[in-house]
N, C-alpha and C positions, 0 to 999 in steps of 0.2 A: 284298439280302444283299451285304456288302462282300467284298473280296478275302481279308481275314483269316479270315472265317468259311469260305469256300470252300477256302482253303489248308489248313485243318485236317482237311478230310474227304478220303475217298478219292475219286479221280477216276472218271469213267465208265469202265466196263470193269474195275473193281477195281484199277486202278493206284494205288500209294501216293501220298499227298499229299506236297507239298514238306516240310512239317513232319515227316511220317513218315520221309522220306528223311534229313533232317538228323539226326534222332534215331538212325537207323541208321548214318549216317556218323560220328557221335560215338562209335560203338562199333566203328569201323574197318571198316565194311561196304563193300567195294570195289564190289559190284554196285549198292548204293544211290548211290554216288558216280557211277557210269557213267550210271545213269538221270537223276540230277539234271543231270549235264553235258549229256547228249543233249537233255534237255527245254529247257534254257536257252542252249544254245550260240548259236543264231541270234539270239535277242533281245539277248544280251550283246554279240555282235558288232555288231549294228546300232546298239545304244546307243553303243558305243565309237566307231564310225565317225561317228555323229552328233555326237560331241564332237571330231571332227577327226582321228581316228586313221586312218592308212593301213591297208590290209588286213593287212600283216605285223605292224604295231604292235598292231592290234586282236586278231589271233590270239595273239600273245605275251601280251597283257594278259588275255585270257580265260584262258589257261593259268595265269598268275600268280594271277588271281582265284580259280579253282577249287582251286588248291593252298592258298590262304588259307582257303577254305571247308572244305577237309579238315582243316586245322590248328585252325580255330576253331569247328567244328561243336558241340563240347561246350560252348562258351561262348555259343551263340545263346540270347539271352534270351527271344525271342518277342514283344518289344515292337513289332516291325514284321513285315510279311510277309517270307517268305524271299527272294522276288524283290527287294523293296526293299533288303533287307540285302545281297544279292549285288550289286545295282546300286551301292550305297554303296561296297562293297569295290572294284568295278571302276572307279569314278570316282576313288577314291583311288590305286589302282594306276596308272592312266593318268596322273594328275597327276604322280606320282613319276617315271614313265618319261619324261614330257615334260620335266620339270625336268632330268633326267639328260641327255637328248638335246639339249637347248637349242633344237632346231629343231622346228616344229610343221607338219605336213602337213595341209592342209585338203582332202583327197580324200574324196569321198563316193560310193562305188560302190554302187548299189542293184541287185541282181540282178533281171533281168526274168523273169517267169513267163509261159510261153507255153501257151495253151489248145491241147490236141492236136487239137481240131476246131474251129478258129476260123471264125466267120462273117465274111467279108471286110468287110462294112459295119460290123458291131459292133466288129471289130478296129480299124478305121481310126478310128471314133469314140473308142474307149477309149484308143488311142494319142494322139490329139489332146488329150483331157482330161488324160491322165497327164502329157503334156509341159507343158500349161498349168499344171497344179498344181505340177509339179516346178520350172518356171520361177519361179513365185510363191514356193514354199518357198525356193528358192535365193536369192531376193531378201531374205529375212528376215535379221535379225541372228542370229548363232549361238545366242544365249540364247533368242530367240523360236522358232527352228526346233527347238531341243532340247525345249522344253516341249511343242510341238505333237507331236513324235515320242513323248514319254513319255505324254502324255495320250491321244492318239488312236490311235497305233500299238501302243503297249505297254499301254494301258488302265490306267495308274496313276492313283490319286486325287491330288488336290492335296496332301494330307498326305504321300503317298509321294513325290511329286516334290520337295516341300520337303525331305524327309529325304535323298533321293538327292543333290540339289543343294546341301544345307547352306545353305538360305536360308529366310526366313520364308514361311509359307503365303500371306500377302498378296502377297508379291513374285511368287509363282507365279501367283496369280490375275490380277495386273496383266499379267504377261507373256503369259499365255494370251489375255486380253482384247485386248491390243494386236496380238498375232499374228493373231488371228481377224479383227480390223478390217483389218489390212494385207492379209491373204489375200482377204477379200471385195472390198476395193477393187481389188486387182490382178486377180483373176478377173472382175470387172465391167468392167474396162477392155479386157480382151483379146477 
């Protein structure tokens, strides 16, 4: 089952789907907007930071994106998933903001999650693995790092990534292939 099929159904626990929320937002439902915002805030922020936005710029761009979602909800055609549509809006808003600002910050802060009852040995191993992977990811070109984030952290399909990045699907496949090869090589050397 693909994301589009899941997106049109109610989520576990009876929560409305993204498509349900967009339909409600199109009717100026503020509660639906709040739910959609809370549901996608972290992924949009991580996506924007992955594209080189500093925390402040990412936060401002998320706000711009959600304002645009509020304005354009009634025109959402449903040709893509709501998440892909929102990522496309966020990408465009960030590009506009970066063009206006002229300077680009390449800060990528990833919050650390701490287990409340960590096993010291497991924690040490996980930290080592995380640092190895982060070091290898940081060594990738931004385009490669971004497709890895979208494919494996955001769970977007190649078609959705192509739509978000405004590139052909074949380009996405090539980038993912090369990024995986580079990561495997890097992880094998360390």
